[in-house]
C-alpha positions as CSV (number, residue, x, y, z in Angstrom):
1,X,-3.9,-15.9,-8.9
2,X,-0.4,-14.6,-7.9
3,X,2.1,-11.8,-9.9
4,X,6.3,-11.2,-9.0
5,X,7.1,-8.2,-10.2
6,X,10.8,-7.3,-11.0
7,X,13.7,-5.5,-12.2
8,X,13.3,-3.0,-10.8
9,X,17.1,-0.5,-9.7
10,X,18.6,2.4,-10.2
11,X,19.6,4.1,-13.8
12,X,20.5,7.2,-14.9
13,X,17.6,10.1,-16.6
14,X,17.6,8.5,-19.8
15,X,18.3,5.2,-19.5
16,X,16.6,2.3,-19.7
17,X,15.4,-0.7,-17.0
18,X,12.7,-3.5,-18.3
19,X,10.4,-5.0,-15.7
20,X,9.2,-9.2,-15.5
21,X,5.4,-9.3,-14.0
22,X,5.5,-13.3,-13.8
23,X,2.0,-14.5,-13.5
24,X,1.4,-18.1,-12.0
25,X,-2.9,-18.8,-11.4
26,X,-4.7,-17.6,-15.3
27,X,-7.9,-17.4,-14.7
28,X,-10.5,-15.0,-16.6
29,X,-9.5,-13.0,-13.2
30,X,-6.2,-12.2,-14.7
31,X,-7.5,-10.7,-18.6
32,X,-6.1,-8.2,-18.7
33,X,-2.8,-7.6,-17.1
34,X,-1.5,-3.4,-15.6
35,X,1.5,-2.0,-14.3
36,X,1.4,1.2,-11.7
37,X,3.1,3.1,-9.9
38,X,3.2,5.0,-6.9
39,X,5.6,7.9,-5.8
40,X,7.0,9.0,-2.8
41,X,3.8,10.8,-1.5
42,X,1.5,10.6,-4.7
43,X,-1.2,8.8,-5.4
44,X,-1.0,4.9,-7.2
45,X,-1.8,5.7,-11.1
46,X,-1.4,3.7,-14.0
47,X,1.0,3.3,-16.2
48,X,-0.1,1.0,-19.1
49,X,-2.9,-2.2,-19.9
50,X,-2.2,-4.6,-22.7
51,X,-4.4,-8.1,-22.8
52,X,-3.7,-11.8,-22.9
53,X,-5.3,-11.3,-26.0
54,X,-2.4,-9.4,-27.5
55,X,-5.3,-6.0,-27.7
56,X,-4.1,-2.8,-28.7
57,X,-2.4,-1.5,-25.2
58,X,-3.5,1.9,-23.4
59,X,-1.3,4.5,-22.0
60,X,-0.6,7.0,-19.0
61,X,-0.5,10.0,-21.3
62,X,2.9,10.7,-19.3
63,X,4.7,7.4,-20.7
64,X,3.1,7.0,-24.5
65,X,6.0,6.3,-27.1
66,X,8.6,6.3,-24.3
67,X,7.5,2.8,-22.1
68,X,6.5,-0.4,-24.3
69,X,4.2,-3.1,-22.4
70,X,4.3,-6.3,-23.6
71,X,3.5,-10.5,-23.0
72,X,4.8,-13.8,-23.5
73,X,1.9,-16.3,-23.1
74,X,4.4,-19.3,-23.5
75,X,6.1,-17.5,-20.6
76,X,3.1,-15.9,-18.4
77,X,5.0,-13.0,-18.3
78,X,3.7,-9.0,-19.0
79,X,6.8,-7.0,-19.6
80,X,7.2,-3.4,-18.9
81,X,10.0,-2.1,-21.0
82,X,11.0,1.9,-19.4
83,X,13.7,4.0,-22.3
84,X,14.2,6.9,-22.1
85,X,13.5,7.2,-18.2
86,X,12.6,10.6,-15.8
87,X,14.2,11.6,-12.5
88,X,9.7,11.7,-12.3
89,X,9.5,8.2,-13.2
90,X,11.4,7.1,-10.1
91,X,8.3,5.2,-8.2
92,X,7.5,2.1,-7.0
93,X,6.0,0.1,-9.9
94,X,3.3,-2.5,-9.5
95,X,1.7,-5.1,-12.3
96,X,-2.2,-5.7,-11.2
97,X,-4.4,-8.5,-13.2
98,X,-8.7,-8.5,-13.7
99,X,-11.7,-9.9,-15.1
100,X,-12.1,-6.7,-18.2
101,X,-10.3,-3.7,-18.8
102,X,-9.7,-1.1,-16.0
103,X,-10.9,-4.0,-13.4
104,X,-8.0,-4.7,-11.4
105,X,-8.3,-8.3,-8.5
106,X,-4.9,-8.8,-8.0
107,X,-1.7,-6.8,-7.4
108,X,2.1,-7.6,-7.4
109,X,4.3,-6.6,-4.3
110,X,5.9,-4.0,-6.3
111,X,9.4,-3.0,-7.0
112,X,11.2,-0.2,-7.3
113,X,12.1,2.2,-9.9
114,X,14.7,4.4,-8.7
115,X,15.8,7.2,-11.7
116,X,19.0,9.7,-10.8
117,X,21.9,11.0,-11.8
């Protein structure tokens, strides 16, 4: 299983970005697809999760209402639409997959998101 995250960049506060995570080698270990982030000097934190079956997604409180996770099964890609971005959303964003919710076996390389004026 390989996960390839992309779509990061520099955006002003209040702006939007869409991250993509291309998943190759789908297997039982890619049942759940997650986004995490890690800001400088902080621990990696959970952002959102969705399953390939399209079950109800879960979000961290800090992004609820602003971020939307989705998946395109035909393209084997998971997306994170980020709106109303804040300076505190600045971080390296990672996608991760696992065989069940709250289990993480495979990690992508990360994509940098910088929110700054």
